[in-house]
C-alpha positions as CSV (number, residue, x, y, z in Angstrom):
1,M,80.9,58.4,-27.4
2,S,79.7,61.3,-29.6
3,T,76.3,62.9,-29.1
4,L,73.9,62.1,-31.9
5,V,71.5,64.7,-33.5
6,S,68.6,62.6,-32.3
7,Q,69.6,63.1,-28.7
8,I,69.7,66.9,-29.1
9,I,66.3,66.8,-30.8
10,D,64.8,64.7,-28.0
11,E,65.9,67.2,-25.3
12,V,64.7,70.2,-27.4
13,L,61.2,68.7,-27.9
14,G,61.1,67.9,-24.2
15,I,61.9,71.4,-23.2
16,T,59.4,72.9,-25.6
17,G,56.6,70.5,-24.7
18,R,56.5,68.8,-28.1
19,K,57.8,65.3,-27.4
20,S,55.1,63.7,-29.6
21,D,55.6,66.1,-32.6
22,T,57.2,63.9,-35.2
23,A,56.8,66.4,-37.9
24,M,59.0,68.9,-36.0
25,R,61.9,66.4,-35.8
26,T,62.5,66.6,-39.6
27,R,62.6,70.4,-39.4
28,L,65.1,70.4,-36.5
29,V,67.8,68.4,-38.3
30,P,68.8,71.5,-40.4
31,A,68.4,73.6,-37.2
32,V,71.1,71.5,-35.5
33,D,73.3,71.9,-38.6
34,R,72.9,75.7,-38.4
35,A,73.8,75.7,-34.7
36,V,77.0,73.7,-35.3
37,D,78.0,76.0,-38.1
38,H,77.2,79.1,-36.0
39,W,79.5,77.8,-33.2
40,A,82.2,76.9,-35.7
41,S,82.2,80.4,-37.3
42,R,82.7,82.0,-33.8
43,R,84.7,79.4,-31.9
44,P,86.5,77.2,-34.5
45,W,88.4,74.3,-33.0
46,N,91.8,72.8,-34.0
47,G,90.1,69.9,-35.7
48,L,88.9,72.3,-38.4
49,K,92.4,73.4,-39.3
50,R,93.7,72.6,-42.8
51,Y,96.5,73.8,-45.1
52,E,96.6,74.0,-48.8
53,D,98.8,75.4,-51.6
54,F,97.4,78.1,-53.8
55,T,98.9,80.0,-56.8
56,A,98.9,83.8,-57.0
57,N,97.3,85.2,-60.2
58,G,99.4,88.4,-60.3
59,T,96.8,90.7,-58.7
60,R,96.6,92.3,-55.3
61,F,93.8,90.0,-54.1
62,M,93.4,86.2,-53.6
63,V,90.0,84.7,-53.4
64,F,89.7,81.2,-51.9
65,P,87.3,78.3,-52.6
66,R,84.3,78.0,-50.4
67,R,85.9,75.3,-48.2
68,V,88.2,78.1,-46.8
69,Q,86.1,79.6,-43.9
70,K,88.9,81.8,-42.4
71,P,92.5,82.2,-43.5
72,L,95.0,82.0,-40.6
73,S,98.5,82.2,-42.1
74,V,100.2,82.5,-45.5
75,T,103.7,81.2,-46.4
76,D,105.6,82.1,-49.5
77,L,106.8,78.6,-50.6
78,D,109.1,79.9,-53.4
79,N,111.0,82.2,-51.0
80,K,110.6,79.9,-47.9
81,Q,109.3,82.6,-45.6
82,A,106.1,83.7,-43.9
83,V,103.9,86.4,-45.2
84,R,103.1,88.3,-42.1
85,G,99.6,89.5,-41.1
86,G,99.1,93.3,-41.2
87,T,96.6,96.1,-41.4
88,D,96.3,99.9,-41.6
89,W,98.6,100.1,-44.6
90,N,97.4,103.6,-45.2
91,L,99.3,104.5,-42.0
92,S,102.1,101.9,-41.7
93,A,103.1,101.5,-45.4
94,T,101.5,104.4,-47.2
95,N,103.9,104.7,-50.1
96,T,104.0,101.0,-50.9
97,W,100.3,100.4,-50.6
98,S,99.3,103.5,-52.7
99,R,101.7,102.6,-55.5
100,S,100.4,99.0,-55.9
101,V,104.0,97.7,-56.1
102,T,104.7,94.2,-57.6
103,N,107.4,92.5,-55.7
104,D,109.0,89.1,-55.5
105,T,107.8,88.7,-51.9
106,P,104.3,90.0,-50.8
107,W,105.6,90.6,-47.2
108,E,102.2,91.1,-45.7
109,F,98.5,90.1,-46.1
110,R,95.3,91.1,-44.5
111,E,91.8,89.7,-44.5
112,L,89.0,91.4,-46.5
113,G,86.0,89.4,-45.4
114,V,84.0,87.5,-48.0
115,V,82.8,88.3,-51.5
116,P,80.0,86.7,-53.6
117,V,82.1,86.2,-56.7
118,I,85.6,85.0,-57.4
119,S,86.1,87.9,-59.8
120,E,84.0,90.8,-61.0
121,P,82.3,90.9,-64.5
122,S,84.8,91.7,-67.2
123,T,82.6,94.4,-68.7
124,Y,79.4,96.2,-67.8
125,A,77.0,93.4,-68.9
126,P,74.2,91.1,-67.7
127,L,75.0,87.9,-65.9
128,E,74.0,84.4,-66.9
129,I,72.4,82.2,-64.2
130,E,71.8,78.4,-64.5
131,A,70.9,75.5,-62.3
132,S,72.7,72.1,-62.3
133,V,69.4,70.3,-62.2
134,S,65.9,71.4,-63.2
135,E,64.2,73.1,-60.2
136,A,62.1,76.2,-59.6
137,L,64.3,78.7,-57.7
138,T,64.1,82.4,-57.2
139,I,67.5,84.2,-57.4
140,F,68.2,87.5,-55.8
141,I,71.1,89.7,-57.0
142,T,72.4,93.0,-55.8
143,G,75.2,94.9,-57.4
144,Y,76.3,98.2,-59.0
145,G,75.1,99.3,-62.4
146,L,76.3,102.1,-64.6
147,D,74.7,105.5,-65.4
148,T,76.8,107.0,-68.3
149,L,74.9,110.3,-68.0
150,A,76.3,110.7,-64.5
151,S,79.9,109.8,-65.4
152,G,82.4,111.2,-62.9
153,T,79.8,111.9,-60.2
154,A,78.6,110.1,-57.1
155,L,75.6,108.8,-59.1
156,E,77.7,107.0,-61.8
157,F,77.3,103.6,-60.2
158,P,73.8,103.1,-58.8
159,L,72.9,100.2,-56.6
160,V,70.5,97.9,-58.5
161,T,68.7,94.8,-57.3
162,E,66.6,92.1,-59.1
163,S,64.9,88.8,-58.5
164,F,63.9,86.3,-61.1
165,L,62.7,82.7,-61.4
166,I,64.7,79.9,-63.0
167,T,62.9,76.7,-63.7
168,G,65.2,74.6,-66.0
169,T,68.9,73.9,-66.6
170,G,69.3,76.4,-69.4
171,A,71.0,79.8,-68.9
172,T,68.9,82.7,-67.8
173,T,70.2,86.3,-68.5
174,T,69.7,88.9,-65.9
175,A,67.6,92.0,-66.9
176,Q,70.2,94.3,-65.2
177,S,73.8,94.8,-66.2
178,Y,76.5,94.9,-63.5
179,T,79.9,96.4,-63.0
180,R,80.3,94.8,-59.5
181,V,78.3,92.2,-57.7
182,E,77.5,92.6,-54.0
183,S,75.3,89.6,-53.2
184,I,73.8,86.5,-54.8
185,E,71.2,84.5,-52.9
186,K,68.6,81.8,-53.7
187,S,65.2,81.4,-52.2
188,S,65.4,77.9,-50.8
189,L,67.7,75.3,-49.2
190,D,65.4,72.5,-50.3
191,G,66.4,70.7,-53.5
192,D,69.4,69.4,-55.2
193,A,70.3,72.2,-57.6
194,D,73.6,74.2,-57.5
195,V,73.3,77.7,-59.0
196,I,76.1,78.7,-61.3
197,V,76.7,82.4,-62.2
198,R,78.7,83.3,-65.4
199,D,80.0,86.3,-67.1
200,S,77.7,86.8,-70.1
201,E,80.6,88.2,-72.2
202,S,83.3,85.6,-71.6
203,S,81.1,82.7,-70.2
204,A,83.7,82.4,-67.4
205,P,82.2,81.2,-64.1
206,L,82.0,83.9,-61.4
207,S,80.2,82.2,-58.6
208,R,78.4,79.0,-57.5
209,I,75.9,78.4,-54.7
210,P,75.8,74.8,-53.6
211,A,72.4,73.1,-53.1
212,D,72.8,73.2,-49.3
213,A,73.7,76.9,-49.1
214,R,71.6,80.0,-49.3
215,S,74.2,82.4,-50.7
216,A,77.6,82.7,-52.3
217,A,80.5,83.6,-50.1
218,Y,84.3,83.4,-50.7
219,A,87.0,84.4,-48.3
220,R,89.4,87.0,-49.7
221,I,92.8,88.5,-48.7
222,E,94.8,91.4,-49.9
223,F,98.6,91.6,-50.2
224,L,100.8,94.6,-49.4
225,Y,103.1,93.9,-52.3
226,I,101.5,92.2,-55.3
227,P,103.0,88.7,-55.7
228,P,103.9,87.7,-59.3
229,A,101.6,85.4,-61.1
230,G,102.5,81.8,-60.4
231,R,103.9,82.4,-56.9
232,R,103.1,79.4,-54.7
233,L,101.5,80.2,-51.4
234,R,100.7,77.8,-48.6
235,V,97.6,78.9,-46.6
236,E,96.5,77.5,-43.3
237,Y,92.8,78.0,-42.6
238,Y,89.8,76.9,-40.7
239,T,87.3,74.9,-42.9
240,H,83.6,74.4,-42.3
241,P,82.4,71.5,-40.0
242,D,80.9,68.4,-41.6
243,R,77.2,68.9,-42.5
244,V,74.5,67.5,-40.2
245,V,72.4,65.4,-42.6
246,N,70.2,63.2,-40.5
247,E,69.4,62.3,-36.9
248,Q,72.1,59.7,-36.8
249,S,74.8,62.2,-37.5
250,A,77.5,62.4,-34.8
251,L,78.1,65.9,-33.4
252,P,81.6,67.4,-32.9
253,S,82.6,67.1,-29.2
254,A,84.1,70.7,-29.5
255,V,80.6,72.1,-29.7
256,Q,79.0,72.5,-26.3
257,R,75.9,70.3,-25.9
258,D,73.8,72.8,-23.9
259,Y,74.6,75.5,-26.4
260,L,73.2,73.3,-29.2
261,I,70.0,72.6,-27.2
262,W,69.2,76.2,-26.5
263,R,70.1,77.4,-30.0
264,V,67.6,74.8,-31.4
265,V,65.0,75.6,-28.8
266,G,65.1,79.2,-30.1
267,D,64.4,77.8,-33.6
268,V,61.4,75.9,-32.4
269,H,59.9,79.0,-30.9
270,W,60.6,80.9,-34.1
271,I,58.9,78.3,-36.1
272,D,55.9,78.5,-33.7
273,N,55.8,82.3,-34.3
274,E,57.0,83.1,-30.8
275,P,59.8,85.6,-31.5
276,Q,60.3,86.8,-27.9
277,Q,60.8,83.3,-26.6
278,A,63.1,82.6,-29.5
279,Q,65.3,85.6,-28.7
280,L,65.5,84.6,-25.1
281,A,66.6,81.0,-26.0
282,W,69.2,82.3,-28.6
283,Q,70.5,84.8,-26.0
284,K,70.9,81.9,-23.5
285,A,72.8,79.9,-26.2
286,D,75.1,82.9,-26.9
287,G,75.7,83.3,-23.1
288,L,76.8,79.7,-22.9
289,M,79.2,80.3,-25.7
290,Q,80.7,83.3,-24.0
291,E,81.0,81.4,-20.7
292,E,82.9,78.7,-22.5
293,A,85.3,81.3,-23.9
294,L,85.9,82.8,-20.5
295,A,86.4,79.4,-18.9
296,Q,89.0,78.5,-21.5
297,E,90.8,81.7,-20.8
298,G,90.7,80.9,-17.1
299,R,92.3,77.5,-17.6
300,G,95.2,79.3,-19.1
301,D,94.4,78.3,-22.7
302,R,94.3,81.8,-24.1
303,L,92.0,82.1,-27.1
304,K,94.0,82.3,-30.3
305,L,93.1,85.3,-32.4
306,V,92.3,84.1,-35.8
307,S,92.7,87.4,-37.6
308,P,96.2,88.4,-38.8
309,R,98.5,90.1,-36.3
310,Q,98.6,93.9,-36.4
311,I,102.2,94.8,-37.1
312,Y,103.4,98.4,-37.2
313,F,106.8,98.7,-38.8
314,R,107.5,102.4,-38.1
315,L,106.4,105.4,-36.1
316,E,108.0,107.9,-38.5
317,G,110.1,108.0,-41.7
318,E,109.8,105.8,-44.8
319,D,108.2,102.4,-45.1
320,L,110.3,99.6,-43.9
321,Y,110.0,97.7,-47.2
322,E,110.0,100.8,-49.5
323,C,111.9,100.2,-52.8
């Protein structure tokens, strides 16, 4: 039988001496959700594996929908072969990587972390921000502007930041113009509004922050050879765990119970303005996670590395796939 959120909260309130604090119970439901997501981002389990077919757009990069937490493997469906994981192309495939070669087969991919937009603004221009429902939200944006007087120097693209309030569903234009966006965040997780960011010149959507998220983040990979537009690629990935929405939500059995308890205990201390006790509880939770990893290795179930394999094709001479 699965553990319920209510059982974790009961134990947490008992440990922190707040069994009768009914107001705290509501605040701890999202704390349990954060704890589950924290575990999943560091120790994803097989039940989170999915695969999906995507289409290349003819550029070096592929940005995935938010449901893709971590790409694991890529398969070229049209050529019926794996796209291998790689890295350090400046050393292992210098000529190919530096020339941005378009090829029928991309050969290799590597992860590039997460980005806040699915594509950069088409020109140096403001962004348009709108909410799906009328709510008061503060939006924070960081990105690179343009100083034409410093063209060709290290000062050409200054880092700019701004925050502004949106209160309705109409589009609000940023005061700053951007050549590249580094982060987009909103002030609150409370409410039902999704935040949509558009290119003010083309009106194309660039990003979306769901109501239950604080910021925009999309996984991205890079190809060694640029696949042609329309190339079909099958991607296996880890997705996010189901959201914890109330006390009757069942928790994944893959997440260690004691870890959840101590992670949430830390949140209680933080809420009570007790940062030292919070840090101790979070450290205990992280220690339990590490113990679980070591125990799994000791049982012979070696942890599967979820980053692409590092493959070196040569020690000297030309690139293996050089045209």
